[in-house]
VEXPADO-937461 format. One record per residue (C-alpha): residue number from 1; chain; x, y, z. Coordinates in nm, 4 decimals. Layout:
BEGIN
nr kette X Y Z
NUM A X Y Z
...
END
This chain:
BEGIN
nr kette X Y Z
1 A -15.1888 21.0907 6.3336
2 A -14.8782 21.1626 6.1309
3 A -14.5204 21.1595 6.2535
4 A -14.4185 21.4821 6.0745
5 A -14.5727 21.8276 6.1221
6 A -14.3891 22.1096 5.9486
7 A -14.6176 22.4037 6.0279
8 A -14.6697 22.5008 6.3929
9 A -14.6674 22.8125 6.6090
10 A -14.5645 22.8886 6.9666
11 A -14.6352 23.1829 7.1914
12 A -14.3238 23.3465 7.0490
13 A -14.5758 23.4604 6.7871
14 A -14.9489 23.3881 6.8066
15 A -14.9556 23.0306 6.9358
16 A -15.0965 22.9390 7.2746
17 A -14.8208 22.7049 7.3949
18 A -14.4632 22.7852 7.4876
19 A -14.1929 22.6293 7.2681
20 A -14.1223 22.3775 7.5435
21 A -14.4890 22.2849 7.5808
22 A -14.5290 22.2436 7.2052
23 A -14.2350 22.0036 7.1846
24 A -14.3638 21.8071 7.4827
25 A -14.7040 21.7728 7.3170
26 A -14.5395 21.6659 6.9918
27 A -14.3467 21.3957 7.1737
28 A -14.6617 21.2775 7.3525
29 A -14.8402 21.2455 7.0176
30 A -14.5599 21.0441 6.8621
31 A -14.4243 21.3096 6.6278
32 A -14.0689 21.2511 6.5115
33 A -14.0202 21.5796 6.3260
34 A -14.1625 21.9187 6.4241
35 A -14.1292 22.2313 6.2120
36 A -14.1597 22.5448 6.4245
37 A -14.2603 22.8299 6.1966
38 A -14.3586 23.1274 6.4073
39 A -14.4780 23.4421 6.2338
40 A -14.1873 23.6772 6.1669
41 A -13.9781 23.5630 6.4634
42 A -13.7223 23.2960 6.5506
43 A -13.7418 23.3486 6.9261
44 A -13.9037 23.0106 6.9901
45 A -13.6442 22.7981 6.8129
46 A -13.3649 22.7768 7.0721
47 A -13.5831 22.6776 7.3704
48 A -13.7715 22.4271 7.1542
49 A -13.4507 22.2643 7.0332
50 A -13.3213 22.2290 7.3888
51 A -13.6261 22.0316 7.5000
52 A -13.6475 21.8401 7.1718
53 A -13.2972 21.7016 7.2201
54 A -13.4107 21.5508 7.5497
55 A -13.7326 21.3999 7.4102
56 A -13.6100 21.2573 7.0807
57 A -13.7997 21.5023 6.8589
58 A -13.6225 21.6649 6.5639
59 A -13.7028 22.0353 6.5361
60 A -13.6760 22.1841 6.1882
61 A -13.5785 22.5511 6.2352
62 A -13.8313 22.7534 6.0438
63 A -14.0247 23.0764 6.0113
64 A -14.3399 23.2051 5.8431
65 A -14.2898 23.5430 5.6793
66 A -14.5907 23.7644 5.6202
67 A -14.6028 23.9624 5.2960
68 A -14.7944 24.2562 5.1539
69 A -15.0265 24.1800 4.8607
70 A -15.3320 24.3589 4.7223
71 A -15.5621 24.0541 4.7318
72 A -15.5611 23.7194 4.9009
73 A -15.2893 23.6246 5.1443
74 A -14.9345 23.5129 5.0677
75 A -14.7229 23.3696 5.3491
76 A -14.3827 23.2178 5.2845
77 A -14.2467 22.9438 5.5071
78 A -13.8725 22.8982 5.5438
79 A -13.7170 22.5664 5.6489
80 A -13.3674 22.4897 5.7774
81 A -13.2940 22.8588 5.8150
82 A -12.9987 23.0051 6.0027
83 A -13.1752 23.2120 6.2726
84 A -12.8682 23.4322 6.3202
85 A -12.8175 23.5228 5.9545
86 A -12.7746 23.9047 5.9316
87 A -13.0223 23.9685 5.6473
88 A -13.2940 23.7749 5.8290
89 A -13.2181 23.9342 6.1667
90 A -13.2271 24.2857 6.0185
91 A -13.5633 24.2157 5.8558
92 A -13.7123 24.0807 6.1776
93 A -13.5848 24.3752 6.3790
94 A -13.7521 24.6170 6.1368
95 A -14.0778 24.4272 6.1721
96 A -14.0877 24.4559 6.5509
97 A -14.1602 24.8290 6.5432
98 A -14.3869 24.7988 6.2380
99 A -14.5972 24.5340 6.4129
100 A -14.6255 24.7449 6.7283
101 A -14.7444 25.0422 6.5233
102 A -14.9986 24.8226 6.3468
103 A -15.1171 24.6785 6.6784
104 A -15.1765 25.0289 6.8124
105 A -15.3816 25.1145 6.5039
106 A -15.5874 24.7945 6.5382
107 A -15.6648 24.8872 6.8989
108 A -15.7636 25.2357 6.7847
109 A -16.0015 25.0896 6.5262
110 A -16.1541 24.8523 6.7811
111 A -16.2066 25.1381 7.0249
112 A -16.3886 25.3349 6.7549
113 A -16.6169 25.0337 6.7194
114 A -16.6957 25.0498 7.0903
115 A -16.4575 24.7877 7.2296
116 A -16.2789 24.9255 7.5396
117 A -15.9344 24.7759 7.4702
118 A -15.5867 24.9212 7.5129
119 A -15.2546 24.8322 7.3552
120 A -15.1522 24.6917 7.6928
121 A -15.4477 24.4513 7.6749
122 A -15.3251 24.3247 7.3396
123 A -14.9684 24.2920 7.4675
124 A -15.0954 24.0904 7.7633
125 A -15.2644 23.8437 7.5287
126 A -14.9472 23.8217 7.3199
127 A -14.7389 23.7386 7.6307
128 A -14.4300 23.8978 7.4822
129 A -14.4718 23.7236 7.1462
130 A -14.5059 23.8797 6.8026
131 A -14.8414 24.0628 6.8022
132 A -15.0769 23.9522 6.5241
133 A -15.4450 23.9893 6.4388
134 A -15.4979 23.6523 6.6049
135 A -15.4208 23.8140 6.9393
136 A -15.6867 24.0792 6.8756
137 A -15.9279 23.8019 6.7788
138 A -15.8488 23.6184 7.1010
139 A -15.9114 23.9401 7.2968
140 A -16.2566 23.9748 7.1387
141 A -16.3314 23.6091 7.2082
142 A -16.2143 23.6197 7.5707
143 A -16.4397 23.9174 7.6449
144 A -16.7411 23.7537 7.4823
145 A -16.7797 23.9883 7.1876
146 A -16.7539 23.6997 6.9389
147 A -16.8141 23.3268 6.9653
148 A -16.5061 23.2134 6.7725
149 A -16.1769 23.3250 6.6233
150 A -16.3285 23.2889 6.2766
151 A -16.6147 23.5209 6.3679
152 A -16.3659 23.7820 6.4916
153 A -16.1933 23.7796 6.1541
154 A -16.5157 23.7644 5.9541
155 A -16.6756 24.0575 6.1365
156 A -16.3867 24.2801 6.2397
157 A -16.0284 24.1824 6.1558
158 A -16.0287 24.0307 5.8072
159 A -15.9368 24.2247 5.4966
160 A -16.1863 24.5070 5.4278
161 A -16.3447 24.4614 5.7715
162 A -16.3772 24.7649 6.0052
163 A -16.0767 24.6894 6.2289
164 A -15.8425 24.5731 5.9510
165 A -15.5148 24.7625 5.9254
166 A -15.2836 24.7122 5.6243
167 A -14.9421 24.5641 5.6933
168 A -14.5947 24.7019 5.6314
169 A -14.4431 24.3810 5.5010
170 A -14.2090 24.2812 5.2197
171 A -14.3374 24.1598 4.8866
172 A -14.3681 23.7817 4.8422
173 A -14.0608 23.7878 4.6196
174 A -13.8612 23.9729 4.8857
175 A -13.9733 23.7176 5.1471
176 A -13.8436 23.4345 4.9275
177 A -13.5128 23.6168 4.8895
178 A -13.4837 23.6788 5.2660
179 A -13.5313 23.3076 5.3383
180 A -13.2907 23.2174 5.0605
181 A -13.0314 23.4556 5.2094
182 A -13.0792 23.2851 5.5480
183 A -12.9825 22.9519 5.3949
184 A -13.3402 22.8261 5.4103
185 A -13.5833 22.6629 5.1714
186 A -13.8759 22.8945 5.0792
187 A -14.2183 22.7267 5.0665
188 A -14.5559 22.8810 4.9816
189 A -14.7890 22.8364 5.2800
190 A -15.1614 22.7395 5.2631
191 A -15.1828 22.8060 4.8871
192 A -15.5627 22.8244 4.8706
193 A -15.5316 23.1577 5.0529
194 A -15.3397 23.2920 4.7547
195 A -15.5199 23.4970 4.4918
196 A -15.4311 23.3754 4.1381
197 A -15.2023 23.0953 4.2522
198 A -15.0536 23.0184 3.9112
199 A -14.9443 23.3804 3.8635
200 A -14.7864 23.3873 4.2079
201 A -14.5952 23.0687 4.1305
202 A -14.4832 23.2148 3.7992
203 A -14.3344 23.5086 3.9887
204 A -14.1847 23.3258 4.2854
205 A -14.0401 23.0079 4.1358
206 A -13.7742 23.2016 3.9382
207 A -13.6953 23.3967 4.2581
208 A -13.6160 23.0739 4.4439
209 A -13.9431 22.9318 4.5755
210 A -13.8730 22.5623 4.6323
211 A -14.1857 22.4167 4.7910
212 A -14.5639 22.4242 4.8128
213 A -14.7659 22.3364 5.1224
214 A -14.9892 22.0614 4.9873
215 A -15.0816 21.8545 5.2940
216 A -15.2486 22.1376 5.4853
217 A -15.4707 22.0340 5.7746
218 A -15.7806 22.2299 5.6713
219 A -15.7781 22.0998 5.3137
220 A -15.9767 21.7858 5.2218
221 A -15.7817 21.4877 5.0790
222 A -15.8817 21.5565 4.7190
223 A -15.7490 21.9136 4.7397
224 A -15.4284 21.7903 4.8991
225 A -15.3786 21.5472 4.6102
226 A -15.4345 21.8259 4.3576
227 A -15.1786 22.0433 4.5335
228 A -14.9228 21.7612 4.5396
229 A -14.9672 21.7304 4.1630
230 A -14.9370 22.1079 4.1224
231 A -14.6132 22.1038 4.3214
232 A -14.4726 21.8313 4.1008
233 A -14.5740 22.0200 3.7877
234 A -14.3731 22.3191 3.9055
235 A -14.0854 22.1009 4.0306
236 A -14.1543 22.2080 4.3889
237 A -14.1228 22.0006 4.7052
238 A -14.4713 21.9284 4.8464
239 A -14.4730 21.9949 5.2202
240 A -14.7392 21.9877 5.4873
241 A -14.8455 22.0685 5.8390
242 A -15.1308 22.1438 6.0712
243 A -15.0741 22.5186 6.1191
244 A -15.1228 22.4365 6.4862
245 A -15.1618 22.7360 6.7169
246 A -15.2821 22.5563 7.0288
247 A -15.5853 22.3702 7.1604
248 A -15.9240 22.4830 7.0254
249 A -15.7705 22.7582 6.8102
250 A -15.9378 22.6633 6.4828
251 A -16.1180 22.3474 6.3799
252 A -15.9101 22.0969 6.1862
253 A -15.5706 22.2277 6.2916
254 A -15.4745 21.9658 6.5478
255 A -15.1063 21.8917 6.5942
256 A -14.9990 21.5981 6.3779
257 A -15.3332 21.5824 6.1987
258 A -15.1856 21.5463 5.8488
259 A -14.9824 21.2643 5.6984
260 A -14.6595 21.4174 5.5698
261 A -14.4090 21.1651 5.4306
262 A -14.0859 21.1506 5.6291
263 A -13.8809 21.1719 5.3099
264 A -14.0077 21.5274 5.2585
265 A -13.7918 21.6366 5.5520
266 A -13.4840 21.4850 5.3913
267 A -13.5698 21.6521 5.0600
268 A -13.5939 21.9933 5.2293
269 A -13.2668 21.9448 5.4151
270 A -13.0892 21.8352 5.0992
271 A -13.2264 22.1360 4.9112
272 A -13.1092 22.3671 5.1896
273 A -12.7560 22.2304 5.1616
274 A -12.7354 22.2406 4.7830
275 A -12.9785 22.5111 4.6838
276 A -12.9527 22.7168 4.3672
277 A -13.2238 22.9364 4.2206
278 A -13.3847 22.7797 3.9129
279 A -13.2833 22.9577 3.5939
280 A -13.5995 22.8811 3.3956
281 A -13.9664 22.8196 3.4560
282 A -14.1069 22.4669 3.4316
283 A -14.3192 22.3821 3.1322
284 A -14.6911 22.4496 3.1851
END
């Protein structure tokens, strides 16, 4: 088990544990640094930091911004953000209504497929957190329509599946700029989910992208090493985390299951304090 995990979720978005429970689990597992990066919300940060101060765990204030792309999936993590920054707050407030509208459309699609769900059912699963497709997947799993979260996405909720609903999100470049405006360090999450990774880096590095998630829990060691080298080639900070959502969410995503060097945290904090957008691309 590692002592640093920079990619975790609470029930403020689509995690299973409350912020307090997540910090308590981190402390029990010997984690020294915990990055809380809920999807498109900062609601879990304050309660997590309160408990963390009592248990000797350092919470890195973060977020994971969803973006709209034609293929693949581009999520941008932000570290050492100011949760109260006006540009960030305005963006998150706009997303609240957009996510509710999308959730209603997902429920409508599921009902057309014969699943007797309501928006209230989905909100109950979300427990007041940011509604995502993972909540719909959990609803299907709880009622026995699928045997796993992965099956729910593969059969119904993934891109081009019958219950998929496109998102009203910013572009990846806009997400980088939002995090930059919030004083944070933008990092590309789970890069193997990205379609044409080199092209995405070529677009986002000049916009201010500063890191690449290399030590990702689901990736085998050889892939992690390749991603660390890719990060260095682009002069990006390699980061890492489990993408933990709670017990038995997805195989391989256990809290603290990746070895992220402690000095990475210091590098991110230093970059947040003295960050300037790069003026030129690195040599390829």
